[in-house]
C-alpha positions, 0 to 999 in steps of 0.5 A: 077680955077674950080678944085681948087674951087671944091677941097676946097669944097670937103675938107671943106664938109669933115671937116664939116662932121667930125666935126659933127661926133665928135659933135654927139659923144659928144652929145650922150656920155651924154646919153649913152655909147653904141657908145663909149664902142667899142672904149673903149674895143679896147683901153683896149684890148691894153693898159691894157696888156701893163700896166700890163707889165709895173707894173710887170717890175716896181715891178720887178725892184723895188724888185731887187732894194730893194734886192740889197740895202738889200745886200749892207747894210748886207755886210756893217754890215758884214764888220763891225762885221768882224772888231769888231771880229778881234779887239776883237780877237786881244784884246783877244790875247793881254789879254792872252799874258799879262795874261801869262807874268803876271803869269811868273812874279808872278812866278819870284816874288814867287821865289824871296821871296823864297830866301830873303837872296840873291840880284837879278837882272831880265833879259830876255832870248834873244838867245838860243842854237838850241836844245829843251832845253836851254842848254845855252842861252844869257840874256839882261843884262850884266857888265853895269848891274852889272853882273859878271862870275859865278853868279848864275841863277834861274828861275821857280822852282830853279837853272838854271845855272851859268853865263859863259861869260859877255859882256857889255850888254849881258851875256851867261848862262851855265845851269845845264843840259848842257853836262859835267856840274857838281853841288855839291847837297845834299838831303834837309832832310838829307844833304847827298851829291850827284853830279848832272851831265848834259848829252846831251843824257838825254836831250830829256828825261827831266832828268839829271844824279844824282850820288854819294849817299853813299850805306846807304843813303835812297832816295826816288822819289820826294825827293828835291836835293838842291845846297850843302854847299861844291859847289865851284860856287853854292850858297847853298840851292838852289833847283835843282830838284827831285830824281828819280829812285835811285838804287845801282851802280855795286860796291855796294858802291854808289848809282845813278839815275836821277834828274827831274829838278825844272826848265822848261828848254824848256820854259825859257823867264825871269830869276833872277841872284843872284848878290852875288857870292860864296866865294872862299876858 
């Protein structure tokens, strides 16, 4: 019993002593910092580096977060800009295509105006032969549209060829450049006649044979050759092309050379079909 009492008294005295010490520190803190300064220094030595480290980490995290936010914003803006570029590119391509198509249609209109005496129907090329030039090709108009065999076909600068086969909704066109194709032509200035003859061996050169001029006929490079009045299937006065390199034949009775076609046979897309046919005699 005495031991318990003694232990209680010791704890009581210790508590009283600590309380007195705390009161002493509190009282003296009102008058001087000398007693608390060592404690503050010790605490500062530990807390301030930790605080600096936490501030550095906080600033680093904040900076990385801001950078990530900026990258996200830039990527989003870049995506939007790319979509705008793609849209503008598509619009630009469409405008180019529309402009090109308008130019082709304008050429057809001018060609239509050049031959006002003939009734015509427009058609689009939907199939071609496998060579570089359109020696034969298919159009999207047929008998349902009033198209008949032996109707003349024109495009670009002049004569393309003639309808060789007709279906209900399509037709085949045989061009003047096809092998063994013959067109009766004449010099537009003098009326002197000649023969325009297709040749497969000349297709890659972009030229057609021109033959049958009399030896006394003067033919210059660039002279216009049109379909003649004596042609059995081709209507008269349609431009076929331009004379080139006409020289005397070995018999000294005729002259031959080449013709540069008035039509670009490598890029045909639309044509006009003259719905009138040459009257057979």
